[in-house]
C-alpha positions as a Markdown table, in Angstrom:
| # | Residue | x | y | z |
|---|---|---|---|---|
| 1 | Unk | -0.1 | 0.0 | 0.0 |
| 2 | Unk | 1.4 | 3.4 | -1.0 |
| 3 | Unk | 2.7 | 5.6 | 1.8 |
| 4 | Unk | 2.9 | 9.3 | 1.3 |
| 5 | Unk | 3.0 | 12.5 | 3.5 |
| 6 | Unk | -0.3 | 13.6 | 5.0 |
| 7 | Unk | -2.1 | 16.5 | 3.2 |
| 8 | Unk | -3.5 | 19.5 | 5.2 |
| 9 | Unk | -7.1 | 18.5 | 4.5 |
| 10 | Unk | -6.6 | 15.0 | 5.8 |
| 11 | Unk | -6.2 | 15.7 | 9.5 |
| 12 | Unk | -9.8 | 15.1 | 10.3 |
| 13 | Unk | -9.2 | 11.7 | 8.4 |
| 14 | Unk | -6.4 | 10.9 | 10.8 |
| 15 | Unk | -8.6 | 11.5 | 13.7 |
| 16 | Unk | -11.2 | 9.1 | 12.2 |
| 17 | Unk | -8.7 | 6.5 | 12.0 |
| 18 | Unk | -7.5 | 7.0 | 15.4 |
| 19 | Unk | -11.0 | 6.7 | 16.8 |
| 20 | Unk | -11.8 | 3.4 | 14.9 |
| 21 | Unk | -8.4 | 1.8 | 15.8 |
| 22 | Unk | -8.9 | 2.8 | 19.4 |
| 23 | Unk | -12.2 | 0.8 | 19.5 |
| 24 | Unk | -10.2 | -2.5 | 19.7 |
| 25 | Unk | -9.1 | -1.5 | 23.1 |
| 26 | Unk | -12.7 | -1.9 | 24.5 |
| 27 | Unk | -12.4 | -5.7 | 23.7 |
| 28 | Unk | -9.6 | -6.2 | 25.9 |
| 29 | Unk | -10.7 | -4.4 | 28.9 |
| 30 | Unk | -9.3 | -1.0 | 28.2 |
| 31 | Unk | -12.5 | 1.2 | 27.5 |
| 32 | Unk | -10.6 | 4.4 | 28.8 |
| 33 | Unk | -8.3 | 4.1 | 25.9 |
| 34 | Unk | -11.1 | 3.4 | 23.3 |
| 35 | Unk | -12.8 | 6.4 | 24.8 |
| 36 | Unk | -9.7 | 8.8 | 24.5 |
| 37 | Unk | -10.1 | 11.4 | 22.0 |
| 38 | Unk | -7.3 | 11.6 | 19.4 |
| 39 | Unk | -5.0 | 14.6 | 19.1 |
| 40 | Unk | -6.8 | 17.7 | 18.1 |
| 41 | Unk | -6.3 | 19.4 | 14.6 |
| 42 | Unk | -4.1 | 21.9 | 16.3 |
| 43 | Unk | -1.9 | 19.1 | 17.9 |
| 44 | Unk | -1.6 | 17.2 | 14.6 |
| 45 | Unk | -0.8 | 20.0 | 12.3 |
| 46 | Unk | 2.7 | 20.6 | 13.6 |
| 47 | Unk | 3.6 | 17.0 | 12.7 |
| 48 | Unk | 2.6 | 17.5 | 9.2 |
| 49 | Unk | 4.2 | 20.9 | 8.9 |
| 50 | Unk | 7.6 | 19.3 | 10.1 |
| 51 | Unk | 7.2 | 16.7 | 7.6 |
| 52 | Unk | 6.8 | 13.9 | 10.1 |
| 53 | Unk | 3.2 | 12.6 | 9.2 |
| 54 | Unk | 2.6 | 9.9 | 6.8 |
| 55 | Unk | -0.4 | 8.0 | 5.5 |
| 56 | Unk | -1.0 | 4.7 | 3.9 |
| 57 | Unk | -3.4 | 5.1 | 1.3 |
| 58 | Unk | -6.1 | 2.8 | -0.3 |
| 59 | Unk | -6.6 | 2.8 | -4.4 |
| 60 | Unk | -8.6 | 6.1 | -4.0 |
| 61 | Unk | -5.5 | 7.7 | -2.4 |
| 62 | Unk | -7.6 | 8.0 | 0.9 |
| 63 | Unk | -5.7 | 7.5 | 4.2 |
| 64 | Unk | -6.5 | 4.1 | 5.9 |
| 65 | Unk | -3.5 | 4.3 | 8.3 |
| 66 | Unk | -1.0 | 7.0 | 9.5 |
| 67 | Unk | 2.3 | 7.5 | 11.5 |
| 68 | Unk | 3.3 | 10.7 | 13.2 |
| 69 | Unk | 6.7 | 11.0 | 14.7 |
| 70 | Unk | 8.8 | 13.8 | 16.5 |
| 71 | Unk | 12.4 | 14.3 | 17.0 |
| 72 | Unk | 13.8 | 13.2 | 20.3 |
| 73 | Unk | 17.3 | 13.5 | 21.2 |
| 74 | Unk | 18.7 | 13.0 | 17.7 |
| 75 | Unk | 16.2 | 10.1 | 17.0 |
| 76 | Unk | 12.8 | 9.8 | 15.4 |
| 77 | Unk | 10.2 | 9.0 | 18.2 |
| 78 | Unk | 6.9 | 7.3 | 16.9 |
| 79 | Unk | 4.3 | 9.5 | 18.6 |
| 80 | Unk | 1.3 | 7.4 | 17.1 |
| 81 | Unk | 0.9 | 4.7 | 14.4 |
| 82 | Unk | -2.8 | 3.9 | 13.8 |
| 83 | Unk | -4.5 | 1.4 | 11.2 |
| 84 | Unk | -8.1 | 1.4 | 10.5 |
| 85 | Unk | -9.4 | -1.8 | 11.6 |
| 86 | Unk | -11.0 | -2.5 | 8.2 |
| 87 | Unk | -7.4 | -2.7 | 6.9 |
| 88 | Unk | -5.7 | -4.4 | 9.9 |
| 89 | Unk | -3.5 | -7.4 | 9.7 |
| 90 | Unk | -2.1 | -6.6 | 6.2 |
| 91 | Unk | 1.3 | -5.4 | 7.0 |
| 92 | Unk | 0.3 | -1.6 | 6.8 |
| 93 | Unk | 1.6 | -0.7 | 10.2 |
| 94 | Unk | 4.8 | -2.3 | 9.5 |
| 95 | Unk | 5.1 | -0.6 | 6.1 |
| 96 | Unk | 4.6 | 2.8 | 7.8 |
| 97 | Unk | 7.3 | 1.8 | 10.4 |
| 98 | Unk | 9.8 | 0.9 | 7.5 |
| 99 | Unk | 9.0 | 4.1 | 5.7 |
| 100 | Unk | 10.0 | 5.9 | 8.9 |
| 101 | Unk | 13.1 | 3.9 | 9.1 |
| 102 | Unk | 14.1 | 4.7 | 5.5 |
| 103 | Unk | 13.5 | 8.4 | 6.1 |
| 104 | Unk | 15.6 | 8.2 | 9.4 |
| 105 | Unk | 18.4 | 6.4 | 7.7 |
| 106 | Unk | 18.4 | 8.9 | 4.8 |
| 107 | Unk | 18.6 | 11.6 | 7.4 |
| 108 | Unk | 21.5 | 10.1 | 9.5 |
| 109 | Unk | 19.1 | 9.3 | 12.4 |
| 110 | Unk | 20.6 | 6.3 | 14.4 |
| 111 | Unk | 17.3 | 5.0 | 15.9 |
| 112 | Unk | 13.6 | 5.0 | 16.2 |
| 113 | Unk | 12.0 | 5.0 | 19.5 |
| 114 | Unk | 8.5 | 4.6 | 20.9 |
| 115 | Unk | 6.5 | 4.0 | 23.9 |
| 116 | Unk | 3.6 | 1.3 | 24.2 |
| 117 | Unk | 1.6 | -1.0 | 26.3 |
| 118 | Unk | 3.4 | -4.1 | 27.2 |
| 119 | Unk | 0.3 | -6.6 | 27.5 |
| 120 | Unk | -1.6 | -5.6 | 24.3 |
| 121 | Unk | -0.7 | -8.0 | 21.5 |
| 122 | Unk | -0.7 | -5.4 | 18.8 |
| 123 | Unk | 1.7 | -3.2 | 20.9 |
| 124 | Unk | 5.0 | -4.2 | 22.4 |
| 125 | Unk | 4.8 | -7.9 | 21.2 |
| 126 | Unk | 4.3 | -6.5 | 17.6 |
| 127 | Unk | 6.9 | -3.8 | 17.9 |
| 128 | Unk | 9.3 | -6.5 | 19.1 |
| 129 | Unk | 8.8 | -8.3 | 15.9 |
| 130 | Unk | 9.2 | -5.3 | 13.9 |
| 131 | Unk | 12.9 | -4.9 | 15.4 |
| 132 | Unk | 12.3 | -2.8 | 18.4 |
| 133 | Unk | 13.7 | -3.8 | 21.7 |
| 134 | Unk | 12.6 | -2.8 | 25.3 |
| 135 | Unk | 14.5 | -0.4 | 27.3 |
| 136 | Unk | 15.0 | -0.6 | 30.9 |
| 137 | Unk | 14.5 | 2.3 | 33.3 |
| 138 | Unk | 18.4 | 2.8 | 33.4 |
| 139 | Unk | 18.5 | 3.2 | 29.5 |
| 140 | Unk | 16.0 | 6.0 | 29.2 |
| 141 | Unk | 17.2 | 9.3 | 28.0 |
| 142 | Unk | 15.9 | 12.6 | 29.5 |
| 143 | Unk | 13.7 | 13.0 | 26.5 |
| 144 | Unk | 12.1 | 9.7 | 27.0 |
| 145 | Unk | 11.6 | 10.1 | 30.5 |
| 146 | Unk | 9.7 | 13.4 | 29.6 |
| 147 | Unk | 7.4 | 11.6 | 27.3 |
| 148 | Unk | 6.8 | 8.9 | 29.8 |
| 149 | Unk | 6.0 | 11.7 | 32.4 |
| 150 | Unk | 3.5 | 13.1 | 30.0 |
| 151 | Unk | 1.9 | 9.6 | 29.4 |
| 152 | Unk | 1.7 | 9.3 | 33.3 |
| 153 | Unk | 0.0 | 12.5 | 33.5 |
| 154 | Unk | -2.5 | 11.5 | 30.9 |
| 155 | Unk | -3.3 | 8.3 | 33.0 |
| 156 | Unk | -1.7 | 5.7 | 30.7 |
| 157 | Unk | 0.3 | 4.1 | 33.5 |
| 158 | Unk | -2.9 | 2.5 | 34.6 |
| 159 | Unk | -1.6 | -0.4 | 32.3 |
| 160 | Unk | 2.0 | -1.4 | 32.1 |
| 161 | Unk | 3.9 | 0.6 | 29.4 |
| 162 | Unk | 7.4 | 0.4 | 28.0 |
| 163 | Unk | 9.8 | 2.4 | 26.1 |
| 164 | Unk | 11.3 | 0.7 | 23.0 |
| 165 | Unk | 14.2 | 1.4 | 20.6 |
| 166 | Unk | 15.2 | 0.1 | 17.0 |
| 167 | Unk | 18.7 | 0.8 | 16.2 |
| 168 | Unk | 19.1 | 1.5 | 12.4 |
């Protein structure tokens, strides 16, 4: 599935994808995650403007999945990757991660990082299959600690979470 940069008029589509993908969390006893609103248009726009937002698109060039990233201490940090459930289990999320890895390597970026739930099958176990490794507390950089602090303030630590890194 083609991956391209997100266009300005597609930010609401990203929100719709995030809402749909989030519903899967209800089935595993995490309704608070399912009900959590996606980033606002104002929060999404800077990722697009920085060239750090990509969409996987269908044959009609409509986004069915997306990835946004930010620069954290010389690495690219995956802020969000979401695939609409109608298009899940087709390797689209992996394609987005591989696209980000290609962009990173082209820019001399040494690694990708992310934070995720440890016990959700399509989170930490999936990212491990994509080449990410869990980082212990002692390996967290100040930037990753700051991200984790924001997540804790948002209530995400009600479930076990981990920082992960993929060296490129």
